[in-house]
C-alpha positions as CSV (number, residue, x, y, z in Angstrom):
1,X,110.1,-78.8,-104.5
2,X,111.5,-77.6,-101.3
3,X,108.2,-76.0,-100.3
4,X,106.4,-79.3,-101.0
5,X,109.0,-81.2,-98.9
6,X,108.5,-78.6,-96.1
7,X,104.7,-79.0,-96.2
8,X,105.0,-82.8,-96.2
9,X,107.3,-82.7,-93.2
10,X,104.9,-80.3,-91.3
11,X,102.0,-82.6,-92.0
12,X,104.0,-85.6,-90.8
13,X,105.0,-83.7,-87.6
14,X,101.5,-82.5,-86.9
15,X,100.2,-86.0,-87.4
16,X,102.8,-87.5,-85.1
17,X,101.9,-84.9,-82.4
18,X,98.2,-85.5,-82.8
19,X,97.5,-82.1,-84.4
20,X,95.5,-83.7,-87.2
21,X,93.6,-86.1,-85.0
22,X,89.9,-85.4,-85.2
23,X,87.8,-85.4,-82.1
24,X,86.0,-88.7,-81.5
25,X,82.3,-88.6,-82.1
26,X,80.6,-89.3,-78.8
27,X,77.1,-90.7,-79.0
28,X,75.1,-89.5,-76.0
29,X,71.4,-89.4,-75.4
30,X,70.0,-86.3,-73.7
31,X,67.3,-86.2,-71.0
32,X,64.0,-86.8,-72.8
33,X,61.8,-83.7,-72.9
34,X,64.5,-81.7,-71.2
35,X,63.1,-78.6,-69.5
36,X,65.8,-75.9,-69.3
37,X,63.8,-73.7,-66.9
38,X,63.6,-76.5,-64.3
39,X,67.4,-77.1,-64.6
40,X,68.2,-73.5,-63.5
41,X,69.4,-72.6,-60.1
42,X,72.0,-73.8,-57.6
43,X,73.7,-77.2,-57.9
44,X,76.7,-78.7,-56.2
45,X,79.2,-80.6,-58.3
46,X,79.7,-83.7,-56.2
47,X,81.1,-86.4,-58.6
48,X,83.5,-86.4,-61.5
49,X,85.0,-89.0,-63.8
50,X,87.5,-88.1,-66.6
51,X,90.1,-89.5,-68.9
52,X,92.1,-86.3,-68.6
53,X,95.7,-86.6,-67.4
54,X,95.3,-83.4,-65.5
55,X,92.3,-84.9,-63.7
56,X,94.2,-88.0,-62.8
57,X,97.0,-86.0,-61.3
58,X,94.9,-83.5,-59.4
59,X,91.7,-85.4,-58.4
60,X,92.9,-86.0,-54.8
61,X,93.1,-82.2,-54.3
62,X,89.7,-81.4,-55.8
63,X,86.7,-80.3,-53.6
64,X,83.0,-80.0,-54.1
65,X,82.1,-76.8,-55.8
66,X,78.9,-74.7,-56.1
67,X,77.5,-74.3,-59.6
68,X,74.8,-71.8,-60.5
69,X,72.9,-72.2,-63.8
70,X,71.2,-69.1,-65.1
71,X,69.6,-68.3,-68.4
72,X,71.7,-66.5,-71.0
73,X,70.5,-63.9,-73.5
74,X,71.1,-66.3,-76.5
75,X,68.8,-69.0,-75.1
76,X,71.7,-70.9,-73.6
77,X,73.0,-71.0,-70.1
78,X,75.5,-69.2,-67.9
79,X,77.2,-71.8,-65.7
80,X,79.0,-70.2,-62.8
81,X,81.3,-72.4,-60.7
82,X,82.8,-71.4,-57.4
83,X,85.7,-73.6,-56.2
84,X,88.7,-73.7,-54.0
85,X,92.0,-73.1,-55.8
86,X,95.3,-72.4,-53.8
87,X,93.3,-71.9,-50.6
88,X,91.2,-69.1,-52.3
89,X,87.7,-69.2,-53.6
90,X,87.7,-68.7,-57.4
91,X,84.6,-68.1,-59.6
92,X,84.4,-68.8,-63.3
93,X,81.5,-68.5,-65.7
94,X,81.0,-70.5,-68.9
95,X,78.5,-69.6,-71.6
96,X,76.8,-72.8,-72.7
97,X,75.3,-72.3,-76.1
98,X,72.5,-74.5,-77.4
99,X,73.9,-77.2,-79.7
100,X,71.2,-79.6,-80.9
101,X,68.2,-81.0,-79.1
102,X,67.2,-79.4,-75.7
103,X,69.8,-80.5,-73.1
104,X,72.7,-80.2,-75.6
105,X,75.2,-77.4,-75.3
106,X,78.6,-76.3,-76.3
107,X,81.2,-73.9,-75.0
108,X,84.7,-72.7,-75.9
109,X,87.4,-73.6,-73.4
110,X,88.9,-70.4,-72.1
111,X,92.2,-72.2,-71.6
112,X,92.5,-74.2,-74.9
113,X,90.2,-72.3,-77.2
114,X,88.6,-75.6,-78.3
115,X,85.0,-76.5,-78.5
116,X,83.5,-78.8,-75.8
117,X,80.1,-80.4,-76.0
118,X,77.9,-80.8,-72.9
119,X,74.8,-83.0,-72.6
120,X,72.4,-83.3,-69.7
121,X,71.9,-87.0,-69.9
122,X,69.6,-87.6,-66.9
123,X,68.0,-85.3,-64.3
124,X,65.0,-85.3,-62.0
125,X,65.5,-81.5,-61.6
126,X,65.0,-81.6,-57.9
127,X,67.7,-83.9,-56.6
128,X,70.4,-84.7,-59.3
129,X,71.7,-84.3,-62.8
130,X,74.1,-86.4,-64.8
131,X,76.1,-84.6,-67.4
132,X,78.6,-85.7,-70.0
133,X,81.2,-83.5,-71.6
134,X,83.5,-84.1,-74.6
135,X,86.1,-82.0,-76.2
136,X,89.8,-81.7,-77.1
137,X,92.7,-80.0,-75.4
138,X,96.3,-79.3,-76.4
139,X,97.4,-81.1,-79.5
140,X,94.2,-83.1,-80.1
141,X,93.9,-85.0,-76.8
142,X,90.3,-86.1,-76.6
143,X,88.9,-85.3,-73.1
144,X,85.7,-86.9,-71.8
145,X,84.0,-86.2,-68.4
146,X,81.0,-87.3,-66.5
147,X,79.6,-85.1,-63.8
148,X,77.2,-85.5,-60.9
149,X,75.3,-82.3,-59.9
150,X,73.2,-82.4,-56.8
151,X,70.8,-79.9,-55.3
152,X,72.2,-80.8,-51.8
153,X,75.7,-81.3,-50.5
154,X,74.8,-84.8,-49.2
155,X,73.0,-86.8,-51.9
156,X,71.3,-90.1,-51.1
157,X,73.4,-93.2,-51.6
158,X,71.2,-94.2,-54.6
159,X,72.2,-91.0,-56.4
160,X,75.9,-91.8,-55.9
161,X,75.3,-95.3,-57.1
162,X,73.4,-94.0,-60.2
163,X,76.4,-91.7,-61.0
164,X,78.9,-94.6,-60.6
165,X,76.9,-96.8,-62.9
166,X,76.5,-93.8,-65.4
167,X,80.3,-93.2,-65.3
168,X,81.1,-96.9,-65.9
169,X,78.6,-97.0,-68.8
170,X,80.6,-94.1,-70.3
171,X,83.8,-96.2,-70.1
172,X,85.4,-94.8,-67.0
173,X,87.2,-97.2,-64.6
174,X,86.8,-97.1,-60.9
175,X,90.0,-95.2,-60.4
176,X,88.8,-92.4,-62.7
177,X,85.6,-91.8,-60.7
178,X,85.7,-89.5,-57.6
179,X,83.2,-88.1,-55.2
180,X,84.4,-84.7,-54.1
181,X,84.7,-83.9,-50.4
182,X,82.8,-80.9,-49.0
183,X,84.6,-77.6,-48.7
184,X,82.8,-75.2,-46.4
185,X,85.0,-72.3,-47.3
186,X,83.8,-71.7,-50.9
187,X,80.3,-73.1,-50.3
188,X,79.1,-71.2,-47.3
189,X,81.1,-68.0,-47.9
190,X,79.5,-67.6,-51.2
191,X,75.9,-68.2,-50.1
């Protein structure tokens, strides 16, 4: 009886803390006829929108980063991001594994150990790409993000407007959408 009571208390506690919360299913359409080989190469991460508390706290300190997409041995992608952190350039690589139709990927968060899904929602391959990411962190907090990738550091105004409309359509409010300022240190030094 004591073991049953302890199990019940543990389940109540986990439920209260969000540990039993399942990740919300996100319905996202991927780029029709996505061509992974055209998506490869250098991009700049210029725009972000997120519901993450960390993002809301740190967004004013974030800068544009360079992202390089390369093929991985398993048919997925290696996504290498170079960004400014504590006045130093830092580089991290994520392995994006195929997860559904072309343009759909997943990765395991190195910090939380949880699965995150990534979708290439819209791209013209030469100028911009709009991505959507969904996952969990901590004790079941659902995290959603919209990203704008650009082949140049100065996209056309229409591309920025397209990202803003995309982020709003994903449910992000104006205060959750940010265009990242240029950071020459980690962009040029890493060329």
